[in-house]
C-alpha positions in Angstrom: 3.0 29.6 36.9 0.4 31.5 35.2 2.2 32.3 32.1 3.5 28.5 31.7 -0.5 27.8 32.0 -1.3 30.0 29.3 1.3 28.6 27.1 0.3 25.1 27.7 -3.7 26.3 26.9 -2.2 28.0 23.7 -0.2 24.6 23.0 -2.9 21.9 23.3 -5.6 24.8 21.0 -3.2 25.0 18.5 -2.9 21.6 18.3 -6.5 20.7 18.1 -7.0 23.8 15.1 -4.6 22.0 13.0 -5.4 21.0 9.8 -6.7 17.3 10.3 -5.9 14.4 7.1 -7.5 11.1 7.2 -6.8 8.5 5.3 -8.0 5.2 4.2 -4.1 3.4 4.2 -0.7 4.1 5.2 0.8 4.8 1.8 -1.1 8.0 1.3 -0.7 8.8 5.2 2.9 8.8 4.7 2.8 10.8 1.6 0.5 13.4 3.3 3.0 13.5 6.1 5.7 14.0 4.4 4.2 16.8 2.0 2.2 18.4 5.1 4.7 18.3 7.6 4.1 20.4 10.9 1.1 22.4 9.3 -1.2 19.3 9.5 -2.2 16.0 11.5 -2.5 12.9 9.4 -4.8 10.5 11.4 -5.1 6.4 10.1 -6.8 5.1 12.9 -6.8 1.6 12.0 -5.5 -1.2 13.9 -2.5 -3.0 13.1 -3.4 -6.1 12.3 -6.0 -5.9 9.5 -5.6 -5.3 6.3 -7.2 -1.8 5.5 -8.3 -2.0 1.6 -11.1 -4.8 3.4 -11.4 -2.5 6.8 -14.9 -1.9 8.6 -15.0 1.2 10.4 -17.2 1.4 13.1 -19.3 4.4 14.0 -16.4 6.4 16.3 -14.1 5.9 13.0 -16.5 6.9 10.6 -17.4 9.9 12.7 -13.5 10.5 13.0 -13.1 10.9 8.8 -16.8 13.0 8.8 -15.0 15.4 10.8 -11.6 15.4 9.5 -11.0 18.8 7.0 -9.7 16.5 4.4 -10.3 12.7 3.6 -7.5 10.6 1.4 -9.1 7.9 -0.9 -7.3 5.5 -2.8 -9.7 4.8 -5.6 -9.5 1.6 -7.3 -12.8 0.3 -5.4 -10.0 0.6 -2.1 -12.0 0.4 1.1 -15.3 -0.3 -0.3 -16.8 1.2 3.0 -16.6 4.6 1.8 -19.3 3.8 -0.5 -21.5 2.8 2.3 -21.4 5.5 4.5 -22.1 9.4 4.4 -18.9 11.8 3.4 -18.9 14.8 3.0 -18.0 15.3 -1.2 -15.8 18.8 -0.4 -13.5 16.7 1.8 -13.0 13.8 -0.4 -9.6 13.3 -2.6 -9.5 10.4 -4.6 -5.8 10.1 -5.7 -5.6 7.7 -8.4 -8.7 9.6 -10.1 -6.0 11.0 -12.7 -5.1 7.7 -14.1 -8.4 5.9 -13.6 -8.7 4.6 -17.2 -5.4 2.8 -16.6 -7.0 0.7 -13.3 -6.5 -3.0 -13.9 -9.4 -5.4 -13.9 -9.3 -8.4 -11.7 -11.2 -12.0 -12.6 -10.0 -13.9 -9.6 -13.6 -14.8 -7.1 -12.3 -16.8 -5.0 -13.1 -15.7 -1.5 -10.8 -16.1 1.6 -10.1 -14.5 5.0 -6.8 -13.4 6.7 -6.8 -11.5 10.2 -10.3 -10.1 11.6 -11.5 -8.5 8.4 -13.6 -11.7 7.5 -14.0 -13.5 4.2 -13.5 -10.7 0.9 -12.8 -11.4 -2.8 -10.0 -9.6 -4.5 -12.3 -9.9 -7.6 -13.2 -6.7 -8.9 -10.6 -4.0 -9.6 -6.6 -4.1 -8.6 -6.3 -1.6 -5.5 -2.4 -1.6 -4.8 -1.9 1.2 -7.2 1.0 2.6 -5.4 3.2 -0.5 -6.2 3.9 1.5 -9.6 5.9 4.1 -8.3 5.0 6.2 -11.0 1.6 6.0 -10.2 2.4 6.7 -6.2 4.1 10.0 -7.4 0.6 11.1 -8.9 -1.4 10.2 -6.1 1.3 12.3 -3.8 0.8 14.7 -6.3 -3.0 14.9 -6.1 -2.4 15.6 -1.9 -0.3 18.5 -2.7 -2.5 19.9 -4.9 -5.5 19.3 -2.1 -3.6 20.7 0.5 -2.5 23.9 -1.4 -6.1 24.6 -2.1 -7.4 24.1 1.4 -4.0 25.7 2.6 -2.7 28.2 0.3 -0.5 30.0 2.6 2.1 26.8 3.0 2.1 26.6 -0.7 5.6 26.7 -1.2 6.2 24.3 1.7 4.0 21.6 0.6 5.6 22.2 -3.4 8.8 21.7 -1.6 7.9 18.4 0.3 6.3 17.2 -2.1 9.4 17.3 -4.9 11.5 15.7 -2.0 9.3 13.0 -1.5 8.5 12.7 -5.5 13.1 12.3 -5.7 12.5 9.3 -3.1 9.8 7.4 -5.2 11.7 8.1 -8.5 14.5 6.4 -7.2 12.7 3.4 -6.1 11.0 3.7 -9.5 14.2 3.5 -11.3 16.1 1.1 -9.1 13.0 -1.7 -9.7 13.6 -0.7 -13.4 16.8 -1.2 -13.5 16.6 -4.6 -11.4 14.2 -6.1 -13.4 15.6 -5.4 -17.0 18.4 -7.7 -15.9 16.6 -11.1 -16.3 13.1 -10.0 -18.1 12.1 -13.6 -18.5 12.0 -14.7 -14.9 8.9 -16.2 -13.8 7.1 -15.5 -10.5 4.2 -16.5 -8.2 2.5 -14.1 -5.9 0.8 -15.4 -2.7 -1.8 -13.4 -3.2 -3.4 -11.2 -6.3 -2.0 -7.8 -5.3 0.5 -7.3 -7.4 -0.6 -6.1 -10.6 0.5 -2.2 -11.2 3.4 -3.7 -9.9 4.1 -6.3 -12.6 2.7 -4.3 -15.3 5.3 -1.3 -14.1 8.2 -3.0 -13.7 7.7 -6.1 -16.9 7.6 -8.9 -14.4 6.0 -12.0 -15.4 3.8 -13.2 -12.2 0.9 -15.6 -11.6 -1.0 -15.0 -8.4 -2.4 -18.1 -6.2 -4.5 -17.7 -2.4 -1.7 -18.5 0.0 -2.0 -17.0 3.5 2.1 -16.4 4.9 1.1 -17.6 8.8 -0.8 -20.9 7.4 0.5 -24.1 6.2 -1.5 -24.4 2.8 -3.4 -27.4 2.1 -2.7 -30.5 0.3 -5.2 -29.3 -2.5 -3.6 -25.7 -2.5 0.0 -27.7 -2.8 -1.7 -30.3 -6.0 -2.6 -26.9 -7.7 0.8 -25.7 -6.9 2.6 -28.4 -8.9 0.1 -28.1 -11.8 0.8 -24.8 -12.4 4.7 -25.1 -11.7 4.0 -27.6 -14.9 3.3 -25.2 -17.2 4.6 -22.3 -15.8 8.2 -23.5 -14.1 8.7 -20.1 -11.8 11.9 -19.6 -9.8 10.4 -18.0 -6.6 7.2 -17.1 -4.7 6.8 -13.7 -3.7 5.2 -13.0 -0.1 3.0 -10.1 1.5 4.8 -11.3 5.0 7.3 -13.4 6.7 6.1 -17.1 5.3 5.8 -19.6 7.3 9.0 -21.8 7.6 7.7 -25.0 6.9 6.0 -23.8 3.7 9.3 -22.0 2.7 11.1 -25.6 2.9 8.9 -27.6 1.1 8.6 -24.8 -1.8 12.2 -25.3 -1.8 11.8 -28.8 -2.5 9.5 -27.9 -5.2 12.2 -25.4 -6.7 10.7 -22.4 -5.5 12.4 -19.6 -3.5 10.6 -17.3 -1.1 10.8 -13.7 -0.9 9.3 -10.8 1.1 7.6 -7.7 -1.1 5.2 -6.1 1.8 3.1 -3.5 0.2 2.9 -1.8 3.4 -0.9 -1.0 3.1 -0.8 -0.6 6.9 2.2 1.3 9.0 4.8 -0.9 9.8 5.8 -1.6 13.7 9.3 -0.3 12.0 10.5 2.2 10.1 7.9 3.9 7.2 7.4 3.5 3.8 10.6 4.3 2.3 12.6 2.0 4.2 10.0 -0.8 3.9 10.0 -0.6 0.1 14.0 -0.2 -0.1 14.0 -3.5 2.3 11.6 -5.0 -0.2 13.3 -4.2 -3.3 16.8 -5.4 -1.8 15.0 -9.0 -0.9 13.7 -8.9 -5.1 17.5 -8.2 -6.1 18.8 -11.8 -4.1 16.1 -13.2 -6.1 17.3 -11.4 -9.4 21.2 -12.4 -8.7 20.5 -16.1 -8.4 19.0 -16.2 -11.4 20.9 -13.9 -13.4 
């Protein structure tokens, strides 16, 4: 009995002492989990119903970040709360710093709201960097190097795990390159301005509006769409999440199909980052095959 208690005590201490990594979004948390494996504890403390880009942490959440051994930042203006709080600089890893000169500026200034995060604007710098899978590899590489620096005794493991993750991300990149080459002139409308790096990397013609998947658009929004389609005859609208059925039906009447390409900024209810991206590509493939 005493032996069992001692063993349990050792296990609890071991878990508590594990190198702790906090992340501002799910893609970085996923990359860290893949690379660090059993040698680290990855914490992504956000609730499932918020957009991590516009999340506002409370005092307890901030304390958790401050006490972490490593803090993974996305860069590109993502998680603006980071600039308003005091976080240990030595723990910060800006995973997109290596391609900072290639950030995309966004001129859009319309404010809107989705979820409990309050009103916000997408103006400034485009931040869904990981939807360019070559950039995602660079972000994962930054995580690998940071883990090696802090835990050099596991460097070989981190490198092997990164190589496996890199292969998976390269496959996604190749699949999209081949798919979009089938019809490079296809026109798309995005329900939100979050696909800039995705469109640039995979040569996708894209115009963005500001529609929420779970809200039926107002008449003014439909009128704006009609005017857009007159000069930009797109065939498909790309959504971040499953759109309202009435919206889908009305879009079909104006010649627009609907597909979901989930940026996966937050942890999915099922599967993981890789499975979500595989499903995204399947959805996109339907559009390209129908419009060859």
